[in-house]
C-alpha positions, 0 to 999 in steps of 0.5 A: 886596250886597243881602240880599233881591231888589230890587222893581224889576228892573234897578235899580242898587243904590247909584247915586250920580248923579241922573237924566240928564234935564234938570230931573229931581231924582230918583235915576238908578237905572236904566241906559238905553243910549245906544249898543248894545253890540257887538264892542268892548264893552258900549256906553254908558249913562246913568242915569235915574229910574224914570219916565224909564226907563219912557218910554225903554223904551216908545219903544225898538224893536230892529227900527227901520230893519230890512227885513222879511227882516232882522226875520224872520232876527233872530227865527229860532231858528237865526239865525246857523247858516245862514251860510257859515263856513270848513270844518272844520280837517283834518290835512295829507294827509287829506281835508278835513271837511264844510263847516258850510254843508252842515248846518242843525243844528250838532250834525249838522255836529259828528257828521259830522266823526267819521263814517268816510267822511263827508267825501266824502259829502254828507248827504241832505236828503230820503228817496225819498218826500220827493224824489218830493214835491219833484218833484210841487211842482217844487222843487229840493233846496235849497228852504227852507220859504218856497219850499215855502209859496210854491210850494204856494200857487201850485199850489193856486191854479192847480188848485183848481176854485174858481179855474178856474170849477168845472173839475174836470179837475185834481182828481187833480193838486191831490190830489197837490200837497196830499199832497206838501205835507203830507208835506214840511211835516212833513219834518225838512228843513223843520223 
């Protein structure tokens, strides 16, 4: 075990092999992945010198081959919590608990398990003002933040006087659309 912190983060102390790049005679002190780790284990590695591991890292792209939607999903802070999973386990003869997919926050799902009578009620996502704002924008209760932004953009383009040749007959509707969006973008349901 090293007595002081290594200057180079990621250096494998005591590596006995040479750099895996043909023709390089430097010590291979840094691990570079050949195959990514996954369910079956950590993956395979090769050992490279500092210059070659820098070259390897500069060419590495985690998102290579992913679509825009897959990249956004991978970068989401709640990635993995929004997928459908099996319902809570329950005792025979008792009402089943709520499904995980009914919740955006995992802590709400866990606490719902212990609330009396919660298993038959679906958690309300919006309060009365927010439901009215959803109606103004013409959105369903299952709309996500992306659908909210898209619909707001469509309605502003439709009703804004600059897009209608200076026609100001839709100003009141535009104000209602803007107010509804301002309320909903700060809503807990779209956080």
